[in-house]
C-alpha positions in Angstrom: -13.0 4.5 11.2 -14.7 7.7 9.7 -16.6 7.3 6.5 -14.5 8.9 4.6 -11.8 6.5 5.5 -13.6 3.5 4.7 -14.6 4.3 1.7 -10.8 5.3 1.1 -9.7 1.9 2.0 -12.1 0.5 0.3 -11.5 1.9 -3.2 -7.6 1.1 -2.5 -8.3 -2.5 -1.5 -10.4 -2.7 -5.0 -7.7 -1.4 -7.1 -4.8 -3.8 -4.7 -7.2 -6.6 -6.0 -7.8 -5.9 -9.8 -4.1 -5.4 -10.0 -3.4 -9.0 -7.9 -5.4 -10.7 -10.3 -4.3 -8.9 -13.2 -1.0 -9.3 -12.4 1.2 -11.0 -15.0 4.7 -10.8 -13.8 5.1 -7.2 -15.5 7.2 -4.8 -13.9 5.0 -2.0 -14.2 1.8 -3.9 -13.1 4.2 -5.2 -9.7 5.9 -1.5 -9.3 1.9 -0.3 -9.0 0.9 -2.9 -6.5 3.6 -2.0 -4.5 2.5 1.2 -5.0 -1.1 0.8 -4.0 0.1 -1.4 -1.1 1.7 1.4 0.5 -1.5 3.6 0.3 -3.5 1.1 1.8 -0.8 0.3 4.5 -0.7 4.2 5.2 -4.8 4.3 5.1 -4.7 1.3 7.9 -1.6 2.9 10.0 -3.6 6.3 9.9 -6.8 5.1 11.0 -5.2 3.4 13.9 -2.4 5.6 15.1 -3.8 6.4 17.9 -4.8 2.9 19.7 -1.2 1.5 18.7 2.2 1.0 20.1 5.5 2.0 19.2 6.1 -1.5 18.3 2.9 -1.0 15.8 3.9 2.2 14.8 7.7 1.3 13.9 6.2 -1.7 11.9 3.5 0.6 9.8 6.3 3.0 9.0 9.1 0.1 7.8 6.2 -1.3 5.7 5.1 1.2 4.4 8.6 2.8 3.1 9.2 -0.7 1.6 6.2 -0.9 0.0 6.7 2.2 -1.8 10.4 1.9 -2.1 10.3 -1.5 -4.0 7.0 0.0 -6.2 8.9 2.8 -7.2 11.7 1.1 -8.1 10.0 -1.5 -10.2 8.0 1.6 -12.1 11.7 3.2 -12.9 13.3 -0.1 -14.1 14.6 0.0 -17.6 14.3 -3.5 -19.2 
Protein backbone atom coordinates (compact mmCIF):
# COMPACT_ATOMS: atom_id res chain seq x y z
CA UNK A 1 0.00 0.00 0.00
CA UNK A 2 1.47 3.38 -0.94
CA UNK A 3 2.51 5.72 1.86
CA UNK A 4 -0.07 8.37 0.95
CA UNK A 5 -2.88 5.82 1.21
CA UNK A 6 -1.64 4.75 4.64
CA UNK A 7 -1.49 8.35 5.85
CA UNK A 8 -4.99 9.12 4.53
CA UNK A 9 -6.33 5.91 6.09
CA UNK A 10 -4.82 6.75 9.48
CA UNK A 11 -6.22 10.29 9.43
CA UNK A 12 -9.71 9.09 8.50
CA UNK A 13 -9.48 6.31 11.10
CA UNK A 14 -8.50 8.85 13.79
CA UNK A 15 -11.49 11.04 12.90
CA UNK A 16 -13.75 7.97 12.92
CA UNK A 17 -12.55 6.89 16.37
CA UNK A 18 -12.96 10.45 17.68
CA UNK A 19 -16.55 10.56 16.39
CA UNK A 20 -17.29 7.16 17.94
CA UNK A 21 -16.04 8.35 21.32
CA UNK A 22 -17.78 11.73 21.04
CA UNK A 23 -21.07 10.22 19.88
CA UNK A 24 -23.89 11.41 22.16
CA UNK A 25 -26.79 10.15 20.01
CA UNK A 26 -26.77 13.43 18.14
CA UNK A 27 -28.11 13.01 14.57
CA UNK A 28 -25.45 15.35 13.17
CA UNK A 29 -22.66 13.39 14.86
CA UNK A 30 -24.16 10.11 13.66
CA UNK A 31 -24.37 11.52 10.14
CA UNK A 32 -20.74 12.62 10.18
CA UNK A 33 -19.77 9.22 11.58
CA UNK A 34 -21.45 7.46 8.67
CA UNK A 35 -19.89 9.80 6.09
CA UNK A 36 -16.42 9.26 7.57
CA UNK A 37 -17.09 5.52 7.62
CA UNK A 38 -17.96 5.70 3.92
CA UNK A 39 -14.71 7.56 3.25
CA UNK A 40 -12.73 4.97 5.20
CA UNK A 41 -14.34 2.12 3.27
CA UNK A 42 -13.60 3.96 0.03
CA UNK A 43 -9.90 4.20 0.86
CA UNK A 44 -9.82 0.51 1.81
CA UNK A 45 -11.65 -0.51 -1.36
CA UNK A 46 -9.42 1.57 -3.63
CA UNK A 47 -6.24 0.21 -2.07
CA UNK A 48 -7.42 -3.42 -2.41
CA UNK A 49 -9.39 -3.16 -5.65
CA UNK A 50 -7.03 -5.11 -7.92
CA UNK A 51 -6.67 -8.10 -5.59
CA UNK A 52 -10.39 -8.60 -4.91
CA UNK A 53 -13.02 -10.73 -6.57
CA UNK A 54 -16.24 -9.40 -8.07
CA UNK A 55 -18.14 -10.41 -4.93
CA UNK A 56 -15.76 -8.46 -2.67
CA UNK A 57 -15.90 -5.44 -4.95
CA UNK A 58 -19.69 -5.55 -4.92
CA UNK A 59 -19.71 -5.71 -1.12
CA UNK A 60 -17.36 -2.74 -0.92
CA UNK A 61 -19.60 -0.72 -3.23
CA UNK A 62 -22.75 -1.60 -1.28
CA UNK A 63 -21.20 -0.70 2.09
CA UNK A 64 -19.76 2.55 0.72
CA UNK A 65 -23.03 3.67 -0.88
CA UNK A 66 -25.11 2.76 2.18
CA UNK A 67 -22.70 4.55 4.52
CA UNK A 68 -22.86 7.75 2.49
CA UNK A 69 -26.65 7.58 2.03
CA UNK A 70 -27.28 7.01 5.75
CA UNK A 71 -24.82 9.73 6.69
CA UNK A 72 -26.33 12.29 4.35
CA UNK A 73 -29.86 11.42 5.50
CA UNK A 74 -28.83 11.99 9.12
CA UNK A 75 -27.14 15.28 8.28
CA UNK A 76 -30.17 16.71 6.48
CA UNK A 77 -32.76 15.48 9.02
CA UNK A 78 -34.78 18.28 10.56
CA UNK A 79 -35.34 17.85 14.29
